[in-house]
C-alpha positions as CSV (number, residue, x, y, z in Angstrom):
1,X,-55.3,-26.1,3.5
2,X,-58.6,-26.6,1.6
3,X,-58.7,-22.9,0.7
4,X,-55.2,-23.0,-0.6
5,X,-56.0,-26.1,-2.7
6,X,-59.2,-24.3,-4.1
7,X,-57.1,-21.3,-4.9
8,X,-54.5,-23.4,-6.8
9,X,-57.3,-25.2,-8.9
10,X,-59.0,-21.8,-9.6
11,X,-55.7,-20.5,-10.9
12,X,-55.1,-23.5,-13.1
13,X,-58.7,-23.3,-14.6
14,X,-58.1,-19.6,-15.3
15,X,-54.8,-20.4,-17.0
16,X,-56.4,-23.1,-19.2
17,X,-59.2,-20.8,-20.2
18,X,-56.7,-18.3,-21.7
19,X,-54.4,-20.8,-23.4
20,X,-54.5,-20.4,-27.2
21,X,-56.8,-17.3,-27.1
22,X,-56.4,-14.6,-29.7
23,X,-55.5,-12.0,-27.2
24,X,-53.0,-14.3,-25.6
25,X,-51.3,-14.9,-28.9
26,X,-50.8,-11.1,-29.2
27,X,-49.3,-10.7,-25.8
28,X,-45.8,-11.7,-27.0
29,X,-43.8,-11.9,-23.8
30,X,-46.6,-13.2,-21.5
31,X,-48.6,-16.3,-22.3
32,X,-52.3,-15.9,-21.5
33,X,-52.1,-18.4,-18.7
34,X,-49.8,-16.1,-16.7
35,X,-52.3,-13.3,-17.0
36,X,-54.9,-15.5,-15.5
37,X,-52.6,-16.1,-12.6
38,X,-52.2,-12.3,-12.1
39,X,-56.0,-11.9,-12.2
40,X,-56.4,-14.7,-9.6
41,X,-53.8,-13.1,-7.4
42,X,-55.4,-9.7,-7.8
43,X,-58.8,-11.0,-6.6
44,X,-57.4,-13.3,-3.9
45,X,-60.5,-14.4,-1.9
46,X,-60.4,-13.1,1.7
47,X,-61.6,-16.5,2.8
48,X,-58.1,-17.9,2.4
49,X,-57.1,-16.0,5.6
50,X,-55.8,-18.4,8.2
51,X,-55.1,-21.3,5.8
52,X,-52.9,-19.2,3.5
53,X,-51.1,-17.6,6.5
54,X,-50.4,-21.1,8.0
55,X,-49.0,-22.1,4.6
56,X,-46.8,-19.0,4.2
57,X,-45.4,-19.3,7.7
58,X,-44.1,-22.8,6.7
59,X,-43.1,-22.0,3.2
60,X,-39.3,-22.2,2.7
61,X,-37.9,-19.0,1.3
62,X,-34.5,-18.2,-0.1
63,X,-31.9,-16.5,2.0
64,X,-32.4,-12.8,2.0
65,X,-28.6,-12.3,2.5
66,X,-26.9,-13.7,-0.6
67,X,-23.1,-13.7,-0.7
68,X,-21.7,-10.2,-1.5
69,X,-18.3,-8.9,-2.6
70,X,-15.7,-8.7,0.1
71,X,-14.9,-5.1,0.8
72,X,-11.6,-3.5,1.8
73,X,-12.2,-0.1,3.4
74,X,-9.9,2.7,4.4
75,X,-9.6,4.1,7.9
76,X,-12.7,6.3,7.3
77,X,-14.7,3.5,5.8
78,X,-14.3,4.6,2.2
79,X,-14.0,1.9,-0.4
80,X,-10.5,0.9,-1.3
81,X,-11.3,-2.3,-3.3
82,X,-14.1,-4.8,-3.7
83,X,-13.6,-8.4,-4.7
84,X,-16.0,-10.4,-6.8
85,X,-18.1,-13.2,-5.3
86,X,-17.3,-16.8,-6.2
87,X,-19.1,-16.8,-9.5
88,X,-17.3,-13.7,-10.7
89,X,-20.1,-11.3,-10.1
90,X,-19.8,-7.8,-8.7
91,X,-22.4,-7.7,-5.9
92,X,-21.6,-5.1,-3.3
93,X,-23.6,-4.8,-0.1
94,X,-25.6,-1.6,0.2
95,X,-27.3,0.3,3.0
96,X,-30.4,2.3,2.4
97,X,-29.0,5.4,4.0
98,X,-26.0,5.2,1.5
99,X,-28.3,5.5,-1.5
100,X,-29.6,8.7,-3.0
101,X,-33.1,9.4,-1.7
102,X,-34.1,10.7,-5.1
103,X,-33.2,7.4,-6.7
104,X,-35.2,5.5,-4.2
105,X,-38.2,7.7,-4.7
106,X,-37.9,7.3,-8.5
107,X,-37.5,3.5,-8.2
108,X,-40.7,3.0,-6.1
109,X,-42.7,5.4,-8.1
110,X,-41.9,3.5,-11.3
111,X,-41.7,-0.1,-10.1
112,X,-44.0,-0.3,-7.1
113,X,-46.0,2.9,-6.1
114,X,-47.7,1.1,-3.1
115,X,-44.6,-0.7,-1.9
116,X,-45.0,0.5,1.6
117,X,-48.7,-0.5,1.8
118,X,-49.1,-3.9,0.1
119,X,-48.3,-7.3,1.6
120,X,-46.1,-8.5,-1.3
121,X,-48.7,-8.5,-4.1
122,X,-50.4,-5.3,-5.3
123,X,-53.9,-6.2,-6.5
124,X,-54.5,-2.8,-8.0
125,X,-51.3,-3.0,-10.1
126,X,-52.1,-6.5,-11.2
127,X,-55.6,-5.5,-12.3
128,X,-54.3,-2.5,-14.1
129,X,-51.6,-4.6,-15.9
130,X,-54.2,-7.2,-16.9
131,X,-56.7,-4.7,-18.2
132,X,-54.0,-2.9,-20.2
133,X,-52.9,-6.2,-21.7
134,X,-56.5,-7.2,-22.5
135,X,-57.4,-3.9,-24.0
136,X,-54.3,-3.1,-26.0
137,X,-52.9,-6.5,-26.8
138,X,-49.5,-5.8,-25.3
139,X,-47.9,-5.1,-21.9
140,X,-48.1,-1.4,-21.0
141,X,-47.0,-1.7,-17.4
142,X,-45.9,-4.6,-15.2
143,X,-47.8,-5.9,-12.3
144,X,-44.9,-7.2,-10.3
145,X,-44.0,-5.6,-7.0
146,X,-40.5,-5.1,-5.8
147,X,-41.2,-8.0,-3.4
148,X,-42.2,-10.2,-6.4
149,X,-39.1,-9.1,-8.4
150,X,-36.9,-9.9,-5.4
151,X,-38.5,-13.3,-5.1
152,X,-37.7,-14.0,-8.8
153,X,-34.1,-12.9,-8.2
154,X,-33.7,-15.0,-5.1
155,X,-35.2,-18.1,-6.7
156,X,-33.5,-17.7,-10.0
157,X,-36.6,-19.0,-11.8
158,X,-38.3,-17.6,-14.8
159,X,-41.9,-16.4,-14.5
160,X,-43.1,-17.3,-18.0
161,X,-44.7,-20.4,-16.7
162,X,-47.7,-20.8,-14.4
163,X,-45.7,-22.5,-11.7
164,X,-42.9,-19.9,-11.9
165,X,-45.4,-17.0,-11.5
166,X,-47.2,-18.7,-8.6
167,X,-44.0,-19.5,-6.9
168,X,-43.0,-15.8,-7.2
169,X,-46.2,-14.6,-5.7
170,X,-46.2,-17.0,-2.8
171,X,-42.5,-16.3,-2.1
172,X,-43.2,-12.5,-2.1
173,X,-46.1,-13.0,0.3
174,X,-43.9,-15.1,2.6
175,X,-41.0,-12.6,2.5
176,X,-43.3,-9.8,3.5
177,X,-44.5,-11.8,6.5
178,X,-40.9,-12.5,7.7
179,X,-39.0,-9.3,6.9
180,X,-39.7,-5.6,7.1
181,X,-39.9,-3.4,4.0
182,X,-36.4,-2.0,4.5
183,X,-34.9,-5.4,4.5
184,X,-36.8,-6.3,1.3
185,X,-35.8,-3.1,-0.4
186,X,-32.1,-3.5,0.6
187,X,-32.1,-7.1,-0.7
188,X,-33.5,-5.9,-4.1
189,X,-30.9,-3.1,-4.3
190,X,-28.3,-5.8,-3.7
191,X,-29.5,-8.3,-6.3
192,X,-31.0,-6.3,-9.2
193,X,-29.2,-7.0,-12.5
194,X,-27.5,-4.1,-14.3
195,X,-25.9,-5.9,-17.2
196,X,-23.0,-8.4,-17.5
197,X,-21.7,-9.5,-14.1
198,X,-23.0,-6.3,-12.3
199,X,-25.6,-6.8,-9.6
200,X,-26.9,-4.3,-7.2
201,X,-27.2,-0.5,-7.3
202,X,-23.9,0.1,-5.7
203,X,-21.9,-2.0,-8.1
204,X,-23.9,-0.4,-11.0
205,X,-23.2,3.1,-9.8
206,X,-19.5,2.4,-9.6
207,X,-19.4,0.6,-12.9
208,X,-21.4,3.1,-15.0
209,X,-20.7,6.4,-13.2
210,X,-17.5,5.8,-11.2
211,X,-18.9,6.8,-7.9
212,X,-20.9,5.6,-4.9
213,X,-24.7,5.9,-5.2
214,X,-25.0,8.3,-2.3
215,X,-25.5,11.3,-4.6
216,X,-27.0,10.7,-8.1
217,X,-28.4,13.1,-10.7
218,X,-31.9,12.7,-12.0
219,X,-30.5,11.2,-15.3
220,X,-28.3,8.8,-13.4
221,X,-31.1,7.7,-11.2
222,X,-33.4,7.1,-14.2
223,X,-30.8,5.0,-15.9
224,X,-30.4,2.8,-12.8
225,X,-34.2,2.4,-12.7
226,X,-34.4,1.4,-16.4
227,X,-31.5,-1.0,-16.6
228,X,-32.9,-3.9,-14.4
229,X,-36.0,-4.0,-16.7
230,X,-33.8,-5.3,-19.6
231,X,-30.2,-5.4,-18.3
232,X,-28.6,-6.9,-21.4
233,X,-30.6,-5.1,-24.1
234,X,-30.0,-1.8,-22.5
235,X,-26.3,-2.1,-21.5
236,X,-24.8,1.4,-22.1
237,X,-21.5,-0.1,-23.3
238,X,-23.2,-2.2,-25.9
239,X,-26.2,-0.1,-27.0
240,X,-26.1,3.4,-25.6
241,X,-29.0,4.5,-27.8
242,X,-31.3,1.9,-26.2
243,X,-30.1,2.9,-22.8
244,X,-30.8,6.5,-23.5
245,X,-34.3,5.8,-24.8
246,X,-35.1,3.7,-21.7
247,X,-33.7,6.4,-19.4
248,X,-35.7,9.2,-21.2
249,X,-38.9,7.2,-20.8
250,X,-38.3,6.9,-17.1
251,X,-37.6,10.6,-16.9
252,X,-40.8,11.5,-18.7
253,X,-42.8,9.3,-16.4
254,X,-41.4,10.7,-13.2
255,X,-42.0,14.1,-14.5
256,X,-45.6,13.3,-15.1
257,X,-45.7,11.9,-11.5
258,X,-44.4,15.2,-10.2
259,X,-41.0,14.0,-8.9
260,X,-39.0,16.4,-11.1
261,X,-39.9,19.7,-12.7
262,X,-39.6,20.7,-16.3
263,X,-36.2,22.4,-15.8
264,X,-34.8,19.2,-14.1
265,X,-36.3,17.1,-16.9
266,X,-34.7,19.3,-19.6
267,X,-31.3,19.1,-17.9
268,X,-31.5,15.4,-17.4
269,X,-32.4,14.7,-21.0
270,X,-29.3,16.6,-22.1
271,X,-27.0,14.6,-19.8
272,X,-24.9,12.0,-21.8
273,X,-25.3,8.3,-21.2
274,X,-22.1,6.5,-20.2
275,X,-20.7,4.4,-23.1
276,X,-18.2,2.3,-21.2
277,X,-17.8,0.5,-17.9
278,X,-15.5,2.1,-15.4
279,X,-13.0,-0.1,-13.5
280,X,-13.9,-0.8,-9.9
281,X,-11.6,1.0,-7.5
282,X,-8.3,-0.8,-6.8
283,X,-6.4,1.2,-4.2
284,X,-3.5,-0.3,-2.2
285,X,-3.8,-3.3,-4.6
286,X,-1.1,-5.4,-3.1
287,X,-2.0,-4.7,0.5
288,X,-5.7,-5.3,0.0
289,X,-5.0,-8.6,-1.8
290,X,-2.6,-9.7,1.0
291,X,-5.2,-9.0,3.7
292,X,-8.0,-10.6,1.7
293,X,-6.0,-13.7,1.3
294,X,-5.0,-13.7,5.0
295,X,-8.7,-13.3,6.1
296,X,-10.9,-14.6,3.3
297,X,-13.9,-15.2,5.6
298,X,-14.3,-11.5,6.5
299,X,-16.9,-9.8,4.4
300,X,-15.5,-6.3,5.3
301,X,-12.1,-5.3,6.4
302,X,-11.1,-1.8,7.6
303,X,-7.4,-1.0,6.9
304,X,-5.3,1.8,8.3
305,X,-4.9,3.3,4.8
306,X,-6.0,6.9,4.2
307,X,-7.7,6.8,0.7
308,X,-6.8,10.4,-0.2
309,X,-3.1,10.0,0.6
310,X,-3.0,6.5,-1.0
311,X,-4.5,7.6,-4.3
312,X,-2.2,10.7,-4.4
313,X,0.9,8.6,-3.8
314,X,-0.2,6.0,-6.4
315,X,-0.3,8.7,-9.0
316,X,3.1,10.1,-7.8
317,X,4.7,6.6,-8.0
318,X,3.4,6.1,-11.5
319,X,4.6,9.5,-12.8
320,X,8.0,9.2,-11.2
321,X,8.6,5.7,-12.4
322,X,7.7,6.7,-15.9
323,X,10.4,9.3,-15.9
324,X,13.0,6.8,-14.8
325,X,12.5,4.2,-17.5
326,X,10.1,1.8,-19.1
327,X,10.8,-1.2,-16.7
328,X,11.4,0.8,-13.5
329,X,9.0,0.4,-10.7
330,X,8.5,2.3,-7.4
331,X,7.2,1.5,-3.9
332,X,6.2,3.9,-1.2
333,X,5.3,3.2,2.4
334,X,4.1,5.8,4.9
335,X,3.6,5.1,8.6
336,X,2.4,7.1,11.6
337,X,5.2,6.1,14.0
338,X,3.1,7.3,17.0
339,X,0.8,4.3,16.7
340,X,2.3,2.2,13.8
341,X,-0.6,2.7,11.4
342,X,0.4,2.1,7.8
343,X,-1.5,5.0,6.1
344,X,-0.2,4.5,2.6
345,X,1.3,1.4,0.9
346,X,2.1,1.6,-2.8
347,X,3.5,-1.8,-3.9
348,X,4.4,-0.8,-7.4
349,X,4.1,2.0,-9.9
350,X,1.2,0.2,-11.7
351,X,0.0,-3.1,-10.5
352,X,-1.4,-3.9,-13.9
353,X,1.7,-3.1,-15.9
354,X,3.4,-6.5,-16.8
355,X,6.4,-4.7,-18.3
356,X,7.2,-3.2,-14.9
357,X,6.2,-6.5,-13.2
358,X,3.7,-4.5,-11.3
359,X,2.2,-7.5,-9.8
360,X,5.2,-7.8,-7.4
361,X,4.7,-6.1,-4.1
362,X,8.0,-4.2,-3.7
363,X,7.2,-3.2,-0.1
364,X,7.7,-6.9,0.8
365,X,10.4,-7.8,-1.7
366,X,13.9,-8.6,-0.4
367,X,16.5,-6.2,-1.7
368,X,19.9,-4.8,-0.8
369,X,19.5,-1.8,1.4
370,X,22.6,0.0,0.2
371,X,23.7,2.6,2.7
372,X,20.4,2.9,4.6
373,X,21.6,0.9,7.6
374,X,24.4,3.3,8.3
375,X,22.3,5.4,10.8
376,X,21.8,2.3,12.9
377,X,25.5,1.6,12.8
378,X,26.3,5.1,14.0
379,X,23.6,4.8,16.6
380,X,25.3,1.7,18.1
381,X,28.6,3.6,18.2
382,X,27.0,6.5,20.0
383,X,25.3,4.1,22.4
384,X,28.6,2.3,23.2
385,X,30.3,5.6,23.8
386,X,33.0,5.0,21.2
387,X,32.1,7.9,19.0
388,X,30.3,11.3,19.0
389,X,29.1,13.4,16.1
390,X,32.1,15.7,16.5
391,X,34.6,12.8,16.9
392,X,37.2,12.6,14.1
393,X,37.3,9.5,11.9
394,X,39.5,8.4,9.0
395,X,38.1,8.2,5.5
396,X,41.1,6.6,4.0
397,X,41.8,3.2,2.3
398,X,41.7,0.4,4.8
399,X,41.4,-3.3,5.0
400,X,39.4,-5.4,7.4
401,X,40.6,-9.0,7.4
402,X,40.5,-9.1,3.6
403,X,37.4,-6.9,3.2
404,X,38.5,-3.6,1.6
405,X,35.6,-1.1,1.3
406,X,35.7,2.0,-1.0
407,X,33.5,5.0,-1.2
408,X,30.8,5.3,-3.8
409,X,32.8,7.9,-5.8
410,X,36.1,6.1,-5.3
411,X,37.5,9.1,-3.5
412,X,38.6,9.6,0.1
413,X,38.2,12.8,2.2
414,X,40.9,12.0,4.8
415,X,40.0,13.0,8.4
416,X,36.4,14.1,8.9
417,X,34.0,14.3,11.7
418,X,31.6,11.5,12.4
419,X,28.7,13.8,11.6
420,X,30.0,14.7,8.2
421,X,30.9,11.0,7.5
422,X,27.2,10.0,8.0
423,X,25.8,13.0,6.2
424,X,28.0,12.3,3.2
425,X,27.4,8.5,3.5
426,X,31.1,7.7,3.5
427,X,31.7,3.9,3.4
428,X,35.0,3.5,5.1
429,X,34.0,5.3,8.3
430,X,30.8,3.3,8.5
431,X,32.8,0.1,8.2
432,X,35.3,1.3,10.9
433,X,32.4,1.9,13.3
434,X,30.7,-1.4,12.4
435,X,34.0,-3.2,13.0
436,X,34.0,-1.6,16.5
437,X,30.4,-2.4,17.5
438,X,30.2,-5.8,15.7
439,X,28.0,-6.8,12.8
440,X,26.2,-9.4,14.9
441,X,24.9,-6.7,17.2
442,X,23.7,-4.8,14.1
443,X,21.7,-7.8,13.0
444,X,20.3,-8.2,16.5
445,X,19.1,-4.6,16.6
446,X,17.4,-4.9,13.3
447,X,15.5,-7.8,14.6
448,X,14.5,-5.8,17.7
449,X,12.9,-3.3,15.3
450,X,10.8,-6.0,13.8
451,X,12.9,-6.5,10.7
452,X,13.8,-9.9,9.3
453,X,17.3,-9.6,7.7
454,X,18.3,-12.3,5.3
455,X,22.0,-13.1,5.0
456,X,23.4,-14.6,1.8
457,X,23.4,-18.4,2.0
458,X,22.7,-18.2,5.7
459,X,26.3,-17.0,6.2
460,X,27.4,-15.4,9.5
461,X,27.1,-11.6,9.7
462,X,30.1,-9.8,8.3
463,X,31.1,-6.2,7.8
464,X,29.6,-6.2,4.3
465,X,26.1,-6.0,5.7
466,X,26.8,-2.4,6.7
467,X,27.0,-1.4,3.0
468,X,24.1,-3.5,1.8
469,X,25.2,-7.1,2.0
470,X,22.0,-8.3,3.5
471,X,18.4,-8.7,2.3
472,X,15.7,-6.4,3.7
473,X,12.3,-5.1,2.6
474,X,11.0,-1.6,2.5
475,X,8.7,-2.5,5.4
476,X,11.8,-3.6,7.4
477,X,13.6,-0.4,6.7
478,X,10.6,1.8,7.5
479,X,10.3,-0.1,10.8
480,X,13.9,0.5,11.7
481,X,13.6,4.2,11.0
482,X,10.3,4.4,12.9
483,X,12.3,3.2,15.9
484,X,14.8,5.9,15.4
485,X,12.0,8.5,15.2
486,X,10.4,7.1,18.4
487,X,13.6,7.6,20.5
488,X,14.9,4.1,19.9
489,X,11.6,2.2,20.8
490,X,10.3,-0.4,18.3
491,X,7.0,0.3,16.5
492,X,4.4,-2.3,15.6
493,X,3.4,-1.7,12.0
494,X,-0.4,-2.0,11.9
495,X,-2.2,-2.4,8.6
496,X,-5.6,-3.8,9.5
497,X,-8.0,-2.1,11.9
498,X,-10.8,-4.6,11.6
499,X,-12.2,-5.1,15.2
500,X,-12.6,-8.9,14.6
501,X,-8.8,-9.2,14.3
502,X,-8.1,-7.8,17.7
503,X,-5.9,-5.0,18.8
504,X,-3.0,-5.8,16.6
505,X,-5.0,-6.2,13.4
506,X,-3.0,-7.3,10.4
507,X,0.3,-5.9,11.5
508,X,3.6,-7.6,12.0
509,X,4.6,-9.6,15.1
510,X,4.6,-7.5,18.3
511,X,7.9,-5.9,19.0
512,X,7.1,-3.4,21.7
513,X,7.8,-5.9,24.4
514,X,11.4,-6.3,23.2
515,X,14.4,-4.3,24.5
516,X,14.9,-0.9,22.8
517,X,16.4,-0.8,19.4
518,X,18.7,2.1,20.5
519,X,19.4,4.1,23.6
520,X,17.2,7.2,23.5
521,X,20.2,9.6,23.4
522,X,21.8,7.7,20.6
523,X,18.6,7.7,18.6
524,X,18.2,11.4,19.0
525,X,21.8,12.0,18.0
526,X,21.3,10.0,14.8
527,X,18.2,12.0,14.0
528,X,19.9,15.3,14.6
529,X,22.6,14.3,12.1
530,X,20.2,13.0,9.5
531,X,18.3,16.3,9.6
532,X,21.4,17.9,8.0
533,X,21.8,15.4,5.1
534,X,22.3,17.4,1.8
535,X,19.1,17.4,-0.3
536,X,18.8,16.9,-4.0
537,X,19.3,19.9,-6.2
538,X,16.4,22.5,-6.2
539,X,14.7,20.8,-3.2
540,X,14.4,21.5,0.5
541,X,13.7,19.0,3.3
542,X,13.0,21.3,6.1
543,X,12.4,19.4,9.3
544,X,12.9,15.9,7.8
545,X,15.6,13.5,8.9
546,X,16.4,11.3,6.0
547,X,19.0,8.9,4.5
548,X,19.4,7.7,1.0
549,X,21.0,4.5,-0.3
550,X,22.1,2.8,-3.5
551,X,22.8,-0.9,-3.8
552,X,25.6,-2.4,-5.7
553,X,25.3,-2.2,-9.5
554,X,22.6,0.5,-9.4
555,X,19.9,-2.0,-8.7
556,X,18.1,-0.3,-5.9
557,X,17.7,3.3,-4.9
558,X,16.3,4.2,-1.5
559,X,15.2,7.2,0.6
560,X,13.9,6.8,4.1
561,X,13.0,9.7,6.3
562,X,10.9,10.9,9.3
563,X,9.7,13.9,11.2
564,X,7.9,14.0,14.6
565,X,4.9,12.0,13.3
566,X,5.5,10.4,10.0
567,X,8.1,7.9,8.7
568,X,8.2,7.3,5.0
569,X,10.2,5.1,2.7
570,X,10.7,5.1,-1.1
571,X,12.3,2.3,-3.2
572,X,12.8,2.4,-6.9
573,X,14.5,0.1,-9.3
574,X,13.6,-2.9,-11.5
575,X,11.7,-5.7,-9.8
576,X,13.7,-8.3,-11.8
577,X,16.9,-7.0,-10.2
578,X,18.5,-5.8,-13.4
579,X,20.8,-2.7,-13.1
580,X,19.5,0.7,-14.0
581,X,22.6,2.8,-14.9
582,X,22.6,6.1,-13.1
583,X,19.9,5.1,-10.6
584,X,21.0,6.5,-7.2
585,X,19.1,7.3,-4.1
586,X,19.8,11.0,-3.8
587,X,18.6,11.7,-7.4
588,X,15.9,9.0,-8.0
589,X,14.3,8.3,-4.6
590,X,15.0,11.4,-2.4
591,X,12.9,13.9,-4.5
592,X,10.0,11.5,-4.3
593,X,10.4,11.2,-0.5
594,X,10.4,15.0,-0.2
595,X,7.2,15.1,-2.3
596,X,5.6,12.5,-0.1
597,X,6.2,14.7,3.0
598,X,4.9,17.7,1.2
599,X,1.6,15.8,0.8
600,X,1.6,14.9,4.5
601,X,1.1,18.6,5.5
602,X,3.0,20.8,7.9
603,X,6.1,19.3,9.4
604,X,5.9,17.9,12.9
605,X,9.0,18.8,14.9
606,X,11.5,16.1,15.8
607,X,11.9,15.0,19.4
608,X,13.8,17.2,21.8
609,X,17.2,16.2,23.0
610,X,16.8,13.8,26.0
611,X,18.5,14.7,29.3
612,X,22.1,13.7,29.6
613,X,22.9,14.1,25.9
614,X,26.6,15.2,25.4
615,X,26.7,18.4,23.4
616,X,30.0,19.6,21.8
617,X,30.8,21.9,18.9
618,X,34.1,20.4,18.0
619,X,36.3,17.4,18.8
620,X,38.6,19.5,20.9
621,X,35.7,20.0,23.4
622,X,35.1,16.3,23.8
623,X,36.6,14.1,26.4
624,X,40.0,12.6,25.2
625,X,38.6,9.1,24.5
626,X,35.9,10.5,22.2
627,X,38.1,12.9,20.2
628,X,38.9,10.2,17.7
629,X,36.6,7.4,16.6
630,X,37.9,3.8,16.5
631,X,40.3,3.1,13.7
632,X,38.7,-0.3,12.9
633,X,40.6,-3.2,11.3
634,X,39.3,-6.2,13.3
635,X,36.2,-7.8,14.8
636,X,36.5,-5.3,17.6
637,X,38.3,-2.3,16.2
638,X,38.3,-0.4,19.5
639,X,40.7,-3.0,20.9
640,X,43.0,-2.8,17.9
641,X,44.1,0.6,19.0
642,X,45.8,-0.9,22.0
643,X,47.8,-3.3,19.9
644,X,51.3,-2.4,18.6
645,X,51.3,-0.6,15.2
646,X,51.8,-2.6,12.0
647,X,52.8,-1.2,8.6
648,X,50.0,-2.2,6.3
649,X,51.7,-0.8,3.2
650,X,54.3,-1.3,1.9
651,X,54.8,-4.9,3.0
652,X,58.3,-5.8,4.1
653,X,60.3,-7.3,1.2
654,X,58.2,-5.7,-1.5
655,X,59.8,-4.4,-4.7
656,X,57.9,-1.2,-5.7
657,X,58.2,0.5,-9.1
658,X,57.7,4.3,-8.5
659,X,59.3,5.4,-11.8
660,X,62.3,6.8,-9.9
661,X,64.9,5.7,-12.4
662,X,63.3,7.8,-15.1
663,X,62.9,11.0,-13.3
664,X,61.1,12.4,-10.2
665,X,58.9,9.4,-9.8
666,X,55.6,9.0,-7.9
667,X,55.0,9.3,-4.2
668,X,55.0,6.3,-2.0
669,X,51.9,5.6,0.1
670,X,52.7,4.7,3.7
671,X,49.8,3.1,5.8
672,X,49.7,1.9,9.4
673,X,47.1,-0.1,11.2
674,X,46.8,-0.7,14.9
675,X,48.6,1.4,17.4
676,X,47.4,4.7,18.8
677,X,47.9,8.1,17.2
678,X,49.7,10.4,16.7
679,X,52.1,8.6,14.3
680,X,55.6,9.6,13.4
681,X,57.1,8.2,10.2
682,X,60.9,7.6,9.6
683,X,62.8,6.8,6.4
684,X,66.2,5.3,6.9
685,X,66.1,6.6,10.5
686,X,65.2,10.2,9.6
687,X,61.8,11.6,10.6
688,X,59.8,12.5,7.5
689,X,56.3,13.3,8.8
690,X,54.1,13.4,11.9
691,X,50.3,12.9,11.7
692,X,48.0,13.6,14.7
693,X,45.3,11.2,13.4
694,X,45.8,10.1,9.8
695,X,46.9,6.5,9.3
696,X,48.2,7.1,5.7
697,X,50.7,9.6,4.3
698,X,52.2,10.2,0.8
699,X,56.0,10.6,0.7
700,X,58.3,11.0,-2.3
701,X,61.7,9.2,-1.8
702,X,64.9,10.7,-3.0
703,X,66.1,7.8,-5.3
704,X,66.2,4.1,-6.1
705,X,67.4,1.3,-3.8
706,X,66.6,-0.3,-0.5
707,X,64.6,1.8,2.0
708,X,63.9,1.1,5.7
709,X,60.5,2.5,6.7
710,X,59.4,2.7,10.4
711,X,56.6,4.3,12.3
712,X,56.2,5.1,16.0
713,X,52.8,5.6,17.6
714,X,51.7,7.8,20.5
715,X,52.6,5.2,23.1
716,X,56.1,4.6,21.8
717,X,55.4,1.3,20.0
718,X,57.0,0.9,16.6
719,X,57.0,-1.1,13.4
720,X,59.5,-1.5,10.5
721,X,59.5,-2.6,6.9
722,X,62.4,-2.9,4.4
723,X,61.5,-2.5,0.7
724,X,63.3,-1.9,-2.6
725,X,62.3,1.2,-4.7
726,X,62.9,1.6,-8.4
C-alpha cells in the first residue's frame, strides 16, 4: 500500500507542476494536470508490483453487463423488434462474431493499436499523446485505450479532473485483471455512444444504416469509428458535413496504416453519409408487445414468427387496406397446423396509423364472425348422421320459434344439396342444420378448439350464433379451422419458442388433451366441400379449402382457409365497428387470403379421405334417411319431422288481399312445417300440387271468398286452415 500512496502523491505533484503553465493553457480540452497523470501512468514504476495488484484485486468495478434492450427474435433468431432500456436508450446486446471483422480491425487500429497486448493502459500511447501535446500545443491523438474508454462509460464520470482520470486508469487496470479482452471489447461495443439515445455498435448500425453490423462497408465502418469520439457534434442527422469530415479522416488514417487500398479509399470517400435516423425494426408489432408485456424479465424471446413472411404480409395488409378506404384496417394470421406455430401475425394495416386505429390488435379483437362458423355446423350434422353432402335441403323462407333467417341476397334457391348450400353460404339451410344439432353443442365444439366465444349479455346460445351472433377473434377462428385441417383434432396455437417458457411457450391454453372438435370423417367431408367454394373473380384457389363471411351491416369481412400444412385467416373492416358499405368477405378478404397462400409456396395436399367415409354422387344413392336433411323448425329439428304437419302460412282465419277483385291477382304462398315429405296440397278438397321435398308452393286461386286449404304429408297426417281471399 505504501507504493500505491507514493504513486498517488507523485501524480498529484506532477499535476500541480503543470497547473497554470503556458503550454497547459494552450491545451484547450485537457488541463495540464491531466497530462501529468498520463505521464505518471506511462512511466508507472515497476516497484508498485504486488501492492498495486493487491489494490486492484479489491477495487470495486462497475458491472460489465449493463442493462440492454429486450429483443424479440423470429424463429431463425433474426431481429423482429428491440425495446429501449428503462431510460429510453437503444442499447442492443452484441456478439463479436456478429460484427464485421473489418470494422473491428479499423476500430482497434485507430483507437487502441496494442489492445491485445497492454494490461489496460498503453504506456507508449500515453507518452506519444503527451509529447504531441507538449510539442504542438494541442491534442493530436488520444492516449486512452479501449479499456480506459470503457471504464469511463461504465463509471459515467468525466475525465477532465485529476481524480476522474486516475479513476479511469485504475478501473481499466482492474477490468483487465478480471475479464478477458473479448469481454472488454464486447462491453465497449455495447456502450459506446453514437448520438442521441443510441448506444452500441448494433443500435448505431440499425439507426444509421438500417442493417445489422455483420457486414459493413469501409465507409460505414469509418463512420462508426468516428462517431463515439464526438457523438453529438458529428451526428449525421444534425451535421452531415461534420460526420463526413470525421469519417474521411478515419478513412485516410486506415489507408495510411494499410488496412484499405487506394481503390477502396476512393470508393469509400464517394459513399454518401446518412442524413437521417432510420426507425428500428418493428415487425409483428402487436404480438411482440404482447409477449414483452407478458414476460418483461426475459432479455431475449424467440417467437415462432418467420421474418420474411411476416414483413411481406405486413406490406400486403397495408396495401390492401389502403385500397379499401382511409379508416379500414386489416389483420392476417398464419399458422402451421401441424405443430400450431404462429408464423405470421399482422394485427393491423399500420400499427402507427391513428386514423385506422392501428394500435388495436385485430387478431385478438372480438368481432362477429358472419358465416365463418357454418363449416362447423355442417360438420356436426355430418358427424350426427343427419346429413350428407349430397342430401337435399330446403332453402326457402322458414321460421324457428320467432327467428326468421334470410339469405344475404334476400333470395332463395329452393331445394339444393347440402354441398351447394355450404359452398354458396346459404343462411336458411345452415340454420336448419343448427336447429337439428343444437346451438349449445356448437358452442361446446368451439371451446374444444380453444376458442372463447362470447355471447351477447351472457345470453344462452341461440340459432343466431350460426350466422354471426357471437363474439370471436381471428385467433379463435384460425384455431377452429386448424382443427378442421387436422382431421378434427384441436391445435395448440404456439407463438413463443423461448426455451425458458417451456414446451408450450406463449401459446394459448392446451387443448390437445380435450375430446376431438369433430369426427375425422366429418372434418374431411367439410374440407372436401370447402375446396369447391367459388373464388373471387380473376383468381384461383387451387388446393385451398376456404370460407368467407360478412357480418351484419358490412362491419366485418372474413376469409379463412387451409391446405395440408397451413391455415390462414384474414379480417378486414373498421376497428371502431362502423359499417363499410360494400365490404363483403368474398371481394375484400378472399383475394388477400389467396395472395397469402401464394406467398406460402407450393400447395400441400389436403388429407386423404379416412376409412369408412360414405361416398355418393347424388341423393338418390344415399340411404333413405340421408336423402333429405332435417327440415328444422325447433330446438331439435330432426324430431319435428315426426310431428304432424302444420300450415305455417296462411294462418287460419286470416284475411288476405291478393288483388283478386281487380283482375288475375297474385299467387298465394302455402307453407308447411313439421310432418314428413312428400306433401300434397288441397284447395276446397281438390288436389292442387304435390311436392316431393319442398315445404312451400305458390298457387293462384280462382277467385275471391273463403278457401279451405289442407295438406297431407307422406305418413298420411294432415293439417287444415280456412282463410278469406280478396
